[in-house]
ROSE-4610 file (N, C-alpha, C; in Angstrom, 1 decimal, always signed):
// ROSE-4610
residu = [M/M/M/N/N/N/T/T/T/T/T/T/E/E/E/H/H/H/P/P/P/A/A/A/I/I/I/T/T/T/V/V/V/P/P/P/L/L/L/I/I/I/G/G/G/G/G/G/A/A/A/V/V/V/R/R/R/P/P/P/L/L/L/H/H/H/H/H/H/I/I/I/D/D/D/P/P/P/E/E/E/F/F/F/V/V/V/D/D/D/C/C/C/K/K/K/G/G/G/L/L/L/E/E/E/A/A/A/G/G/G/W/W/W/G/G/G/I/I/I/K/K/K/R/R/R/S/S/S/L/L/L/A/A/A/Y/Y/Y/Q/Q/Q/L/L/L/L/L/L/A/A/A/D/D/D/G/G/G/K/K/K/I/I/I/Q/Q/Q/G/G/G/V/V/V/S/S/S/L/L/L/R/R/R/R/R/R/R/R/R/N/N/N/Q/Q/Q/I/I/I/R/R/R/G/G/G/K/K/K/R/R/R/L/L/L/F/F/F/S/S/S/V/V/V/D/D/D/S/S/S/I/I/I/R/R/R/Q/Q/Q/F/F/F/L/L/L/R/R/R/E/E/E/Q/Q/Q/M/M/M/E/E/E/V/V/V/A/A/A/K/K/K]
num = [1/1/1/2/2/2/3/3/3/4/4/4/5/5/5/6/6/6/7/7/7/8/8/8/9/9/9/10/10/10/11/11/11/12/12/12/13/13/13/14/14/14/15/15/15/16/16/16/17/17/17/18/18/18/19/19/19/20/20/20/21/21/21/22/22/22/23/23/23/24/24/24/25/25/25/26/26/26/27/27/27/28/28/28/29/29/29/30/30/30/31/31/31/32/32/32/33/33/33/34/34/34/35/35/35/36/36/36/37/37/37/38/38/38/39/39/39/40/40/40/41/41/41/42/42/42/43/43/43/44/44/44/45/45/45/46/46/46/47/47/47/48/48/48/49/49/49/50/50/50/51/51/51/52/52/52/53/53/53/54/54/54/55/55/55/56/56/56/57/57/57/58/58/58/59/59/59/60/60/60/61/61/61/62/62/62/63/63/63/64/64/64/65/65/65/66/66/66/67/67/67/68/68/68/69/69/69/70/70/70/71/71/71/72/72/72/73/73/73/74/74/74/75/75/75/76/76/76/77/77/77/78/78/78/79/79/79/80/80/80/81/81/81/82/82/82/83/83/83/84/84/84/85/85/85/86/86/86/87/87/87/88/88/88]
x = [+46.1/+45.5/+46.1/+46.6/+46.9/+46.0/+45.9/+44.6/+44.2/+45.2/+45.2/+44.1/+44.4/+43.5/+42.1/+41.6/+40.3/+40.0/+39.1/+38.5/+38.0/+38.1/+37.7/+36.1/+35.2/+33.8/+34.1/+33.0/+33.0/+31.8/+30.5/+29.3/+28.9/+28.2/+27.6/+27.1/+27.0/+26.0/+24.8/+24.0/+22.4/+22.1/+21.6/+21.3/+22.4/+23.5/+24.6/+24.7/+25.7/+26.1/+25.8/+26.3/+26.6/+25.3/+24.2/+23.1/+23.0/+23.0/+23.0/+22.1/+22.6/+21.7/+21.0/+19.8/+18.8/+18.1/+18.2/+17.9/+16.7/+16.2/+14.8/+14.8/+14.0/+13.8/+13.0/+13.0/+11.7/+11.1/+9.9/+8.8/+9.3/+9.6/+9.8/+10.9/+12.1/+12.9/+12.8/+13.2/+13.2/+14.7/+14.8/+16.1/+17.5/+17.4/+19.1/+19.1/+17.9/+17.7/+18.3/+17.9/+18.0/+19.8/+20.0/+21.3/+22.2/+21.9/+22.6/+22.6/+21.6/+21.3/+21.5/+21.2/+21.7/+22.6/+22.9/+23.6/+22.9/+21.9/+20.9/+20.9/+21.2/+20.8/+19.5/+19.4/+18.1/+17.5/+18.5/+18.1/+17.4/+18.6/+18.1/+17.0/+16.9/+15.4/+14.2/+14.4/+13.2/+12.9/+13.8/+14.0/+13.2/+14.0/+13.0/+12.0/+11.5/+10.0/+9.1/+9.5/+9.2/+8.4/+9.8/+9.8/+8.8/+8.2/+7.7/+8.2/+9.7/+10.2/+10.6/+10.3/+10.0/+8.7/+8.6/+7.3/+7.5/+6.8/+7.2/+5.7/+5.4/+4.3/+4.9/+4.2/+4.4/+3.3/+4.1/+3.4/+3.4/+2.2/+2.2/+0.5/+0.9/-0.6/-1.3/-2.8/-3.7/-3.1/-3.3/-3.1/-1.8/-0.5/+0.4/+1.3/+2.4/+2.9/+4.1/+4.6/+5.9/+5.5/+6.1/+5.9/+7.2/+7.0/+8.0/+7.7/+9.0/+8.7/+9.8/+8.6/+9.0/+8.9/+10.2/+10.2/+9.9/+9.2/+8.7/+10.4/+10.3/+12.1/+11.5/+10.4/+10.2/+10.1/+9.9/+9.8/+11.5/+12.2/+13.7/+14.2/+14.0/+14.8/+14.4/+13.0/+12.4/+13.4/+13.6/+14.0/+15.7/+16.1/+17.4/+17.8/+16.8/+16.4/+16.4/+15.7/+15.3/+16.8/+17.4/+18.6/+19.7/+19.8/+20.6/+20.4/+18.9/+18.6/+18.9/+18.5/+19.2/+20.5/+21.5/+22.9/+23.3/+22.4/+22.9/+23.2]
y = [-36.9/-35.9/-36.5/-35.7/-35.5/-35.6/-36.4/-36.7/-35.8/-34.4/-33.3/-32.0/-32.4/-31.4/-31.5/-30.7/-30.6/-30.8/-31.7/-31.7/-30.7/-30.3/-29.0/-28.9/-28.1/-28.3/-27.7/-28.8/-29.1/-28.9/-28.4/-28.3/-27.1/-26.1/-25.0/-25.2/-24.5/-24.4/-24.0/-25.3/-24.6/-23.9/-22.4/-21.7/-21.0/-21.2/-20.6/-19.0/-18.2/-17.1/-16.2/-16.4/-15.4/-15.6/-14.6/-14.5/-13.6/-13.8/-12.8/-11.5/-10.4/-9.0/-9.1/-9.0/-8.5/-7.1/-6.4/-5.0/-4.7/-4.1/-3.8/-2.0/-1.6/-0.2/+0.5/+0.8/+1.3/+2.9/+2.8/+4.2/+5.2/+5.0/+5.8/+5.4/+6.5/+6.4/+7.4/+7.0/+8.2/+8.9/+9.7/+10.4/+9.8/+8.8/+8.0/+7.3/+6.8/+6.5/+7.4/+8.7/+10.0/+10.3/+10.2/+10.0/+9.2/+8.1/+7.0/+6.8/+7.0/+7.0/+8.3/+9.3/+10.7/+11.4/+11.3/+12.2/+13.8/+13.6/+14.8/+14.4/+15.3/+15.1/+15.6/+15.6/+16.0/+17.4/+18.5/+19.6/+20.0/+19.6/+19.8/+19.5/+17.9/+17.3/+18.1/+18.9/+19.2/+20.6/+21.3/+22.8/+22.2/+21.4/+20.7/+20.7/+20.0/+19.9/+20.7/+21.6/+23.1/+23.5/+23.5/+24.5/+24.0/+22.7/+21.9/+21.3/+21.2/+20.6/+19.1/+18.4/+17.0/+16.7/+15.6/+15.0/+14.0/+14.1/+13.2/+13.4/+12.3/+11.9/+11.7/+12.2/+11.9/+10.7/+9.9/+8.5/+8.4/+8.6/+8.7/+8.1/+7.6/+7.1/+8.3/+8.0/+9.1/+9.2/+11.2/+11.3/+11.4/+11.2/+11.1/+12.2/+13.2/+14.0/+13.5/+12.7/+12.3/+10.8/+11.2/+9.8/+9.9/+9.0/+8.8/+9.5/+10.4/+10.9/+10.3/+9.9/+9.3/+10.1/+9.9/+11.0/+9.9/+10.8/+9.5/+10.0/+8.8/+8.3/+9.1/+8.8/+9.6/+11.1/+11.7/+13.4/+13.6/+12.8/+13.1/+13.0/+11.9/+11.9/+12.8/+13.1/+14.3/+15.6/+15.9/+17.1/+17.3/+15.8/+15.6/+15.9/+15.4/+15.4/+17.0/+17.7/+19.2/+19.7/+19.7/+20.3/+20.1/+18.9/+18.5/+19.4/+19.4/+20.5/+22.1/+22.3/+24.0/+23.8/+23.0/+23.2/+23.4/+23.0/+23.2/+24.3]
z = [-11.6/-10.9/-9.7/-8.7/-7.5/-6.6/-5.3/-4.9/-4.1/-3.9/-2.9/-3.8/-4.9/-6.0/-6.1/-6.6/-6.6/-8.4/-8.8/-9.9/-10.8/-11.8/-12.3/-12.8/-12.5/-12.9/-14.2/-15.0/-16.6/-17.1/-15.8/-16.4/-15.5/-16.5/-15.6/-14.2/-13.3/-12.1/-12.4/-11.8/-11.7/-10.7/-10.6/-9.7/-8.8/-9.7/-9.0/-8.5/-8.0/-7.4/-8.3/-9.5/-10.5/-11.1/-11.5/-12.0/-13.4/-14.2/-15.7/-15.6/-15.9/-15.4/-16.5/-16.1/-16.9/-17.3/-18.4/-18.1/-18.5/-17.7/-17.9/-18.2/-19.5/-19.7/-18.9/-17.7/-16.9/-17.5/-17.1/-17.6/-16.8/-15.4/-14.4/-13.5/-13.1/-12.3/-11.0/-9.9/-8.7/-9.1/-7.8/-8.0/-8.6/-7.6/-7.6/-9.2/-9.7/-11.3/-11.8/-11.8/-12.6/-12.7/-11.5/-11.4/-11.9/-12.0/-12.2/-14.1/-13.9/-15.6/-16.7/-16.1/-16.8/-16.3/-14.8/-14.4/-14.0/-13.9/-13.5/-12.1/-11.2/-9.7/-9.2/-7.9/-7.3/-7.5/-7.0/-7.3/-8.8/-9.7/-11.2/-11.6/-10.7/-11.2/-11.2/-9.9/-9.1/-9.8/-10.3/-10.8/-12.3/-13.3/-14.3/-14.2/-13.4/-13.0/-12.8/-11.5/-11.8/-12.9/-13.9/-15.2/-16.1/-16.1/-16.7/-18.0/-17.6/-18.8/-18.6/-17.3/-17.4/-16.5/-16.7/-15.9/-15.1/-13.9/-12.8/-11.9/-11.3/-10.2/-8.7/-7.8/-6.5/-5.9/-5.8/-5.1/-3.6/-3.1/-1.3/-0.8/+0.5/+1.3/+1.4/+1.7/+2.2/+3.2/+3.6/+4.6/+5.2/+4.0/+4.6/+3.5/+4.4/+4.1/+2.9/+3.2/+2.5/+1.4/+0.6/-0.5/-1.3/-2.6/-3.5/-4.9/-5.0/-6.5/-7.8/-8.4/-10.0/-10.9/-11.8/-13.0/-14.4/-15.1/-16.6/-17.5/-17.8/-18.6/-20.0/-20.4/-21.6/-21.8/-21.0/-20.9/-20.4/-19.9/-19.7/-21.0/-21.8/-23.1/-24.1/-23.9/-25.0/-24.6/-23.1/-22.7/-23.2/-23.1/-23.7/-25.2/-26.0/-27.3/-28.2/-27.0/-27.4/-27.1/-26.1/-25.6/-26.7/-27.6/-28.7/-29.6/-30.2/-31.1/-31.0/-29.7/-29.5/-29.6/-29.2/-29.3/-30.9/-31.7/-33.3/-33.6]
């Protein structure tokens, strides 16, 4: 080995920069999660919610107008399954 070369690392780094992805199957997602997971954008999500086809909940602090809307993943999956049955 040349003295200007660095030795190869042969043991795994502890607490290195690369961390394994941990897949968590959420019960609820926000609009961004809905679009990332199923391609359903905000306007369609609110229309499906208004039509009672999917379920959601709004989280907000007391006396606040704005909050965070979350959609039930189970209801989204059920809606998509129903759409597959209708398409048959």
